[in-house]
C-alpha positions as CSV (number, residue, x, y, z in Angstrom):
1,M,6.0,11.0,-40.3
2,A,4.2,12.1,-43.5
3,S,7.5,12.7,-45.2
4,K,8.5,9.1,-44.6
5,A,5.1,7.6,-45.8
6,A,4.7,6.3,-49.3
7,G,2.0,7.9,-51.4
8,A,1.1,9.4,-54.7
9,D,1.0,12.9,-53.3
10,E,1.4,14.9,-50.1
11,G,-2.3,14.5,-49.2
12,E,-2.1,10.7,-49.4
13,R,1.1,10.7,-47.4
14,R,-0.4,12.9,-44.8
15,R,-3.5,10.8,-44.5
16,K,-1.4,7.7,-44.0
17,A,0.7,9.4,-41.3
18,I,-2.4,10.5,-39.5
19,M,-3.9,7.0,-39.7
20,A,-0.7,5.4,-38.4
21,F,-0.4,7.8,-35.5
22,A,-4.0,7.3,-34.5
23,M,-3.6,3.5,-34.6
24,M,-0.5,3.7,-32.5
25,A,-2.0,6.0,-29.9
26,G,-5.2,4.0,-29.8
27,G,-3.3,0.7,-29.5
28,V,-1.2,2.0,-26.7
29,G,-4.3,3.2,-24.9
30,L,-6.1,-0.1,-25.3
31,A,-3.1,-2.1,-24.3
32,R,-2.7,0.0,-21.1
33,I,-6.3,-0.3,-20.0
34,S,-6.4,-4.1,-20.5
35,S,-5.9,-6.2,-17.4
36,D,-4.8,-9.1,-19.5
37,E,-1.1,-9.0,-20.3
38,E,-1.4,-11.4,-23.2
39,L,-4.1,-9.3,-24.8
40,S,-2.1,-6.1,-24.2
41,A,0.9,-7.7,-26.0
42,E,-1.3,-8.9,-28.8
43,I,-2.8,-5.4,-29.3
44,L,0.6,-3.8,-29.5
45,A,2.0,-6.5,-31.9
46,T,-1.0,-6.2,-34.1
47,V,-0.9,-2.4,-34.4
48,R,2.9,-2.6,-34.9
49,D,2.6,-5.0,-37.7
50,F,-0.3,-3.2,-39.4
51,V,1.5,0.2,-39.2
52,A,4.7,-1.4,-40.6
53,D,2.7,-2.7,-43.6
54,I,0.8,0.6,-44.2
55,D,3.2,1.6,-47.0
56,K,3.3,-1.7,-48.8
């Protein structure tokens, strides 16, 4: 994942990859424990969009 991330150096790319992975794992966890299907979908969509924009 770090090799695909944009960044000035390897350290920045690695930090972005770690942050993206943590957001994705956390988002999936939150979506799974929610009993509200709309909220689950909103969590996943929000994390997806944020991670997609992390390199912009």
